[in-house]
N, C-alpha and C positions, 0 to 999 in steps of 0.2 A: 546472842539471844538472838532467834530468827524474826521476822517481820514480815512473813510470807506471807498472815490473812490480811495486813494493812492492805501489803503488796499487790497482792490478787485482788482483793476488793475495787483498790483505782484503775488495776490493769484492765481490767472487764467493765469499768462503771459508764466506758461509751464517751464521758465530757474530757477536751481536750487539756485542761490543766488542773493540777494537782499540787494546793499551797502545802506544805508544812512548818507551821508557826509553832512555835518553842520556844521558850530560854534556853538557854548554853546548857549544857550534859544530856540532854533527852536522845540523844541516838540520832540525831538528823540526815551527821553524815556519813554515817554505819547503816541506816534504812537505805540511802542513796546507792552507796556502795552493796546492797544486797540487793536491788534492784537490777543494778548493770548484771549480775549475775543470773538473774531471773529471765532475761530478756531475752526473746527470738527476734528482737525489731533493730535495726541498727541505733547504737548508743553516742550520741554526744556528752560529756561530760564537763563540765565548767565550771572553777572553785574561784570562786569571787577574790578579790582580796582588797583593800582601802584605796588601792590604787585606780582600779577599777570605777574608780567614782568619775566619770566623764563620757558623756555617750560614744564623743568617737571610739573608746576604748574600748565598751561596751560593747561596740556594735560590730570590731573588730575581730574580736572574742568571740563575738555569738557566731560571727563569720566564719571563722576561723574552724572553733569545732563543730559547724556544718559541713565544709571544704571537707576536713576531715573523716568523714563517713558519706561523702560523696563526691568520689572524683570528678565528676563530668561539672562539677561547679568552682574548680581550682581557684578561679579568676576572680571569685567569689570576693573573697577578703580586701584586694584592687574595688571592685566594685562598688564598695560600701565607706571607700576611705580616701583621703583626696584633701589637696590644698583648696579651703574654706567649702569644702562640700558641708550640704545642709543633712545636719543628721535625719531631722525631725523630716523636712520636707524631702527626701531623694534616697539617702541611703537607708533608714528604715523602711518606709515601703518596699522597697527595691528589693529588700532580705525578705522582708514579709510573702513577698510575689512568689519568690525563690521558695520558700517554702512551702506555700502552697500547691506550687507544680512539682512538688517530690514525685518520685517517679516509686516511690517505696515508703512504707512508716516508717517512724524514727521518734527516738523518746531522747531531750534535748534537758540533762540533769542541768540545776542550775544551783548552785552550792552556795551559802552565804548570801541571800542578796540584803541583808540588814546593812551591808557595808555599803551600801550603793545609799550614798543620802541626797544624793542630787534630783530635785523634781524633774530636770530634761531628761539622766536614764530613766525612768520611768515614765516617763512620758515614749521615748523612741520604742521602751519594753512593752508597752499598750497595743505601740503599732505590729512590732514584729509577733507579740500574741496573735495577733488576727488575722495570720496569715498560718498558723497551725491548720493542719489538715486535719478532720477528722480521721481515725483510727493510729494519728499520731496525737503525742503526750509533752506538754513542759509541764516537768516537774523541779517546785522551787523550794528551795528549805530558808527560813529567817527565824531569826530570835521575835521581829516585832511583827505588827500586823502587815500583810502583801497589797501593795493600795491598788492594786487589780484586781484583789477577790472579791471587794462588796460586786462590783460589778458584771462580775464571772457567777456569782453566787445567787444573783438577782435571774439570771437566765439558765440557770439550773447549767451552768455548764465547768463549774468547778469542783472538786471534791479537795475537803479539806479535812488536816488531822493536826489536831493541838496536841498537846502538855498531858491531856488525860485519855487521848488512844496514843501515848508510847509511853505512859508511866507501865510501870510494872508489878505482874504480880507477883503473889511468893512462888510459882515455878519458873517463872522468869529468873526471878531473883536464886534460885537453887539453880539454875543452870550457870547463872554468873561466875557465881562461888566456884563449881566443877571447875570451870574453866581457867580458874587462880586455883586448884586443885587443893581446894576446903571443904570437907563435908561436913555436911551441916544439916542441924533437922527439918522436918516441914515448918514446925513451931518455930526453931530461931528465923527460918529464911521469912516467913509469919511478921514475924515481930519489927526486922529489920526494914520491909517492905514498908509498913506501918511505919515508922522512924521517919524513913525519905521518901514518904507520901510518891514514893513508887521512880525518885528521881534516880534514875540509872545510873550519869554520876558517881550520884551518892551510894547507891547498892555494889557499883564495883569500887568504888574509892577503900569501901566498909570488908567484901575481898582483901584489898591490898594488904589493908591492917591487917583482917585476920590471918594472912600469908604468913606476913613478914615478922607478929608477934606469936608463929606457931599457936594462935587458939584455937578450940574448935568454933567459934564464931560466938562465944557465949558473950565477948566482949565487946563484940561492934554495935552494939545497942544502947552507946554510952549518951552522956545528957541531952546532944540534939546534934546527933550526926547527920542530918541533914543540910546541914549550914556548912560550905565549903571552904571557911577557915576552916572550923575544927577539923572535917576530915583532911585534908593537905597539910594541916598541919605533922600531924599526926604520921601520915606517911614520911615527910618530908622529914624530919624529925629523927627516924631512922636512918637517913642514909649519910654518909659523913661528910663532914662541913666543908672539904673539898670539892665532893658531887653538888652538894645545899648552891656554895658559894658559885658552882660552874652554871647551876638553873636558875640562880635569880638574877645572875648579871647578864647572859645571854636573853635574858628574859627581855631586853630592849632591842629583838631582831626578830623582824618577819619571819626572817631564812633561815638556815642555819646550814654553814658549811663549814669544816673541820679549821680551813686556812682563816677564815671570815672570825668565829671564836676566837684561836690562837690568839688571832690580833686585838679582837673587842676587851680580852683577859689580861692580853701579854703575856701571856704562857704558853709553853707547849702541852700539847697531850688532849686537845679537844678530838680527835677521829677515834680516840678510845675511850672517851666519856660519850662520844654520842653512838658507836658501837655498844657499848652496856646498859642503854640509858635504853636504848633500843631491844636490844637481847631484853632487860628486864620486865618492858612493855612499859615503863614511865611514859604515858601519853606522847609518845613522840611519833609524827608520820613521817614515813619516808615519801618523797617530791620527785624521784628518778627510782631507775629500774638499778644505778649503778652503786643507790645508798652513800649518793656522795652530799646529795642538801634534803634537808627535813626543815618541819613546824613543830611547835605546840599545838595539841590540843589547845583551843581558845582559850574552853575556858579557863585548863591548865597554865596559860600564858598571864590571861590576865591575872589570877591569885600570884605567880609568881612575879609578874611586875609590883603586885599591892607591897610582897615581898621587900623585894626591894628597894621599894619607897621607904618602909619601916624601918630595916633592918639596918641600910647603909646610902640614903640619900643623896651623901656629900658625892657619889661615886656618876649618878647618873650619869652630868653631861661630860664627864670624860669617857664613859663608854659609848653615849651618841659621838664623840667626834672621834675616834678610835675606829666606830664601824665608817663614818662619813671618810675618813682618811685612807682608808682599804678599796672604799668603794668604788673612788675616783683616783686609786692606784692601778685599779685592775678594767677602768673602762669604763665605771657604771656614773657617772655623775650625774643621773638624778637621782638615782637610789641615795647617795651622797647626800643629797639635797633634803631628803626625808629626813634623814636622822641630824644634820645643820638644824631643820627649823625647830626642832626641838632643845635648841641649847642658846644660848645667849649672841654667840657667835653672826650676829645681822651682818657684820660688814663684806664675809667670805659665802654667808647665803646672798646674799645680793649680789655678787660677784659671778655665783653662778649659775642664778636664775637669769642675769644678763648672759649669757654662753648660753642658755637651755635654749631660750625664747624662741629664736632663730626659727632650730630644730624640733622643735616642741610642736610649734605652728604650722610651720611645713607639715608636718606628721598629721594636721587637723585636729590635734587636742588644746583647741584653744581655752573650751573649759579647764586643763590642767594648770594652761600658762594663768588663766582669771583667781583658780587655787592660789598659786604662789603669788602670783600680786597682793592677791588679798590678804592673805596670810603673813606677809611682811608686812604690810601698811604704808601705806601713801608716804609716810612720814621717812620713811626708810629707804621709797621707792626713789624721793626727791631726793634724801641724799647724796644719792649716785646719780647723777643728771643721766650716764649716758644708757642707763635705763630707762628713767624717764623719758628718754627717747624713744624704748623701744614700745613700751605703754601708749604712748600716743601714736606711732604705726598701728598695732593692735588693736585700737582704737577704732581707727581709720578704715582700717583695710572690712574691719567686720561693722562696720554701720553706725555704731555708737557718738555719733559727731559729736553732744557735751560735754563727753569724753575726752575725745580728741583736742577737742579744744583749748582744753583744760588744762591737758598737758605741752600740747602749742607752749601758751603764756607760760608754765613752769620754766620750759625748757628757754624759751627764750631767755628768760629775767634769770638765769643759772650762768655758773661759769665752773668751769672743768679743765686743769691745764695738766693733766696725765693722760697715758696712752690707753685708749679705753678697751675692755676686755670683749669687744662685742664684732668686733673683726673690720670694725672702723680705720681709717688711720690717723682722726683727732675728732675730738668732742664737737670741735668748730664742723667738722665735715659733715659729721649725721646730725648738728642740730639745720645744718643747713640744707640735706636732703628732705629730713620731716616739711621744715617751712616749705622747699621747693613743691611738694606732693598736693599740700595744700592750698598754697598759690595763695594766702590771704591778700599779698598786696601788689597781685597782678605781674602781668610776663617779662616785663625789666627786672625783677626784684625774685621774682622765680629765673631769669637768667645768669643772675649772680646768685644765686645759691648754687643752681645745679652746676654753674663753672667753677663755681669753689672746688665743689666737691671732686667734678672730673680731674681737676690740678692735682687736691691730693691722695684720690684712694690708688695705689699703685697698679698697677696691671695682675696680679695676684691678690690683692682683694677681693672677697667674698661681695663687697658693696659696689666694686667697680662699674660694673654692670649697670646694674641704681642710676647710679652717677650719669653716666652716659642716655640710660631713656630719657632723663627727667632735663637733661641739656637736652636733647630732642626734641622731646615733646614743650619746652618752654621757647624755642627756635619757629616752634612750626607753630604758636601763638603771637610771638613775632610776625610773624608772613617770611619769616627766612626758608623759605622751602628746603631749596637746595644747601643749607645749611644745617639741615635737620636728617634729613633721607638718609646721608652719611651715619649720622649717630645712633640712627635708629639701627642702620644694618652693623655696626657693631657692637651694640648691646645685645645683639639678637644674639649673635656669634660668642661674644661672652658670655654670656649671658648660657648659652649649650656647654662651655667646658667649665663652666662652674656649676653646672646641672639648677642653673636658679630660671626654671620652667616660666613663673609670670613675665621674665623682661622678653620672653622668647616669644609668648602669647601676644603681650604688646607691641612690641617692634615687628613683628611681622602682620600684623593684624592694618600698624600706620599705613607699612608699606605696599602692602596691596591696596589699600583705596587710596594710595598716590597713584600705584602703578592705575589703579582705573583711572581716573583722573585724566591720566595721559593718553589713553585707551590703549595700553598695553596688557592687553587679558591673559594674556599665556604666560606671565611673570606672574600677571594678581593670581590665576589661580595655581600659581607654583608655589606662594604665598600661604594663601588660606589654606588650602593641604596641608604646610608644615605648622602652622598654628591651630587648626584643628585638629592634626595630630597629637600636638602636645598636651590639647587637650584632656581627649581621648587617651591616648597611656597614663594621665600624670590626674583623671580627675577628676578635672576642675570646673567642671559646667557652670558650679554656682559663683564664684571667682569675677571677681571686679574688671579684670584683664580682661576676658574672655567675651563678657558682653560685644565686646569689640569687634572682635573675629567673628562673632554670630551675624554681627552686622552687615559684616565686610562678606562673608559667606552669602547673605540672603542678598546681595548685593548682585553676586556672580550668579545664582542660581537663576534670577530676572532675567539679566541676560543673556542668559541660555535658552532661558523660558521654561525653565523648570517651575512650576510657579508651587508645586507639592511638595520640592525642598527647599525653597522660599519662607514657605509658610514654617515648617518644622526651624528653621533657623529664626528665624523669626520669633516664632515663640517660644525656642530656646534662648535668645535673648531678651526678650519682656520679661522672662521668669526669674532670670539671672541680677534685672538690673535694679535692685532693693540696694544690692549695694554698693551701687554707684552712687552717692550723695554727694551734697555740697563742700565735704571736705576732701577729695578726691575729685574738683569742677570741673578740669580739662577733660579729664574721663567721662563724670557724668553729662558734663553739656556735650561733646563731641559725640559714644557712643547713642544720647538720646539722636542726635541733629540726623545722623545717617540708618538710625532706624525711620526715625519720618520721614523721610527722603524716600525710602523704600514701601514705608506703607501708602506714601499720595502715588508713586509708580503705578502699584496694586490697584488704585483706585478707592483705597480704606482712608479717608479723609477723614473720620472720628476719629481715629487712634492717633494721624500724622498732629490733627489740634492737640490731642489728650498730650502728646508728648511735647509739643511745645507748653505746654503748660507747665509741664515737668521742669523743662526749662526754664524757663519763666522762676519760679521757684528757687532753683539753683543759680539765677542768676539777682536774685536780688538780694542771696547772701556774698557772692563774688561778681560785685559786677566788670571787675576788671580781666578781660578774658581774651584782649587784643584782637585778633582777627575769627575768631572764632564767635567774637557777637557779632562781628561783619558777616559772616554767614549765617549765623542764625537767623542778622534781620533781610540778609538776602531771597533766604527761604519762607521764610514767613510770606513776604511781597508776591514770591512765586505761589504760594500756595495760597492767598487770600482772590486772589487773579486768574488763577485757574478756568479753565472756563467749565470743566467737570465737576458740576455740581451738586453730586450726585453722591450720595455716603452711605458707603458700605459697612457694614458689622457696627457692633455693640461697641461702646464705650471699654474699653480692656482692663483686666485688675490696675489700681494703682500699688505700689510700692508696700503701701500701708497693708495693704488686702494680703497679698504676694507673699506677704510677713506673716498675715494670719492665719493665712489659707491651712498647712499646716497640720495647726493641733484643732482645724473640722475632725481631724482621724481618730484622733479622740474623746475622750467620753469628759473630757474638763468640765464648768458651767463656763457660764459667761466669766462669772467673775473673776473662777480660777484661771481662765485664759488673758482676764486682764492684767492679774498678777505675777504670770509671765512676761508679759510685753512690758509689762511697766504702763499700761495706761489705763480711764475708766473702764468702767462697766457699760458708760453710756457709751463711750468711745468703740468701744467689742460690739457694743449690737448693731449701730450704726456701719460697721463695715461689714459683719458679718450679713447684713438683710440686705445691702450693697451687694456683694458675692453670691449672695441667691439672684438679686436682680438679673445680676453681669451674665451669670450662667444657667440661667432659664431654668433653674430648680426653688425649690421650697419646702426642703429638708436639709440637713448635713449627709448625709449619705448620698442622697445627690447631687449633694454640690461637690463630694468626695471623686463619685464614680466621674461629674462629668471633665472635674482636672484633671482625672488620672487622665481619661482620656483624651484632651486636649495638650498630655504633656507638664503639664502645670504643676503634677508631683507623679513622684517615681523614679524609677530612673531612666 
């Protein structure tokens, strides 16, 4: 059935966004396929699945699709991903700016948007949509209302098609019957269309039933043929029992592959079944040109899953377990986990999540990690203490302080004598490192904990560099610089050998700052260059450890007399500092102290004093930070007694204001922003007013423009 009139109307509308919203079976994906064939502009197609419900994953997909049609933007994928990268504050606006600067018009086709349920995904998508330039279009299909459409509808910048627009008339029904090689009269086609209310899937199924029953169409207007169960059962009942069983049982799979199907069904013949089903046009969609991977039409899969629950519910768990076994054996543990989460095998789920947390977090897919932990539930996480340690690390590194402290308390009270599957030498070592990084009991206990981990983690351990780094930081807090420096050097070298970039950045930054203290500026420059190069390569601009590296780079620039470069590095550091909270106390205080020193050096005492107040907030919660407290006291005395009385610049945005700032790019209300950030409406209102005052603007758009120009938003 041709959708050319709809496609032509949308293409010539002048609107940047096209929303196609209808329930299953209305031919939304078919419309996109026809659109792609009709286009003379560059076309990028993204078919979403339920595993893409993560803002980092979504942005990677969007960037990959655009890079595929724009060879000059091959590095875009790396630009929007990275360790701890801010999806809304950095990646989304960067992608939007790249799209806005596209040298040629394009069409971005986004299928099955309803599979994205996370508000964070729709927030980043709204920012990306803002970058679609005139002459280009984003076309999205969904079963449900698309969150971005009401705003675009109000500004007359969207074309919308709904079920009524996609419903078939009698001529369309006759075309579908003709494709099924069934002759029907116009009267019969009209009757079928009326009975199915123009639902394309219903008409198509009716045509298949008519073909298979060799009727001329008279029987296709049965009791209530638009109801999916009736139509599918009529279609399914005509297939051999072996084929019916194959269809039902493989409905647990999101993608079909002959060896996978054989494993799940515990039999052979999957390749022949898939080829026969494809040849019979039984709602099977190929996913690659070699015809090795397929998926069912979404509506058909939902029906088959219902049939499986109705006919043989007792086998569902076994099917998921077989799928998990196959995926794990073939190097896809994340997909294995998704199947395991549908089974009672909680112990196995917990261990697999424990193995996957670190690589998934390092890929920037924090929402996916959080979804797994939520699916397991706190009780399951607590039941495996090594996973509770990782939950504490994730919370600490993402600034969720209350959660980090809660997990730390659980870990402290736990016992575990087996070998963990997280790569650490022991649970005691893992617990010691978490306790060391949060430093709740001062530098002496931190030294004991860190040195315990150094002793236990062997040279080949993925955690060896972390243990060394924590030991170095602990010795620095005790004032033992001579012991700390070689540990920082070793941590950086081991981190490089393991591919753990955070220890490289932190270690090189600390070594650079110490070299500056000793007047070894050439060495400091090499260290800074190494740290900044690692940050750039791995897109770590929003990561906690990067703040100290930016501070070191700013100090080096001031020494060289390059105030413009110093300002750029200071902006990067100030922007990333919200990730440095009191649950990473030595990093939070040290980074702010060095930033305050640089600001004071260039005459900006206002910002220096503000940073001291932030340091005081950390020290109220973590007062025992050894030599670092003395350094803060000395700097405070120097700043207070400074002869320079002038105050340069306005107060900087606070960490809370920086966390809120990216949401000003969206059209979320004050209340909705508060819900995203888990704060009250009044708090958001006060912070927005403060942002406006500090940036010297009076509107959201003005704040976004000023913040982008200042380097506080975007890439």
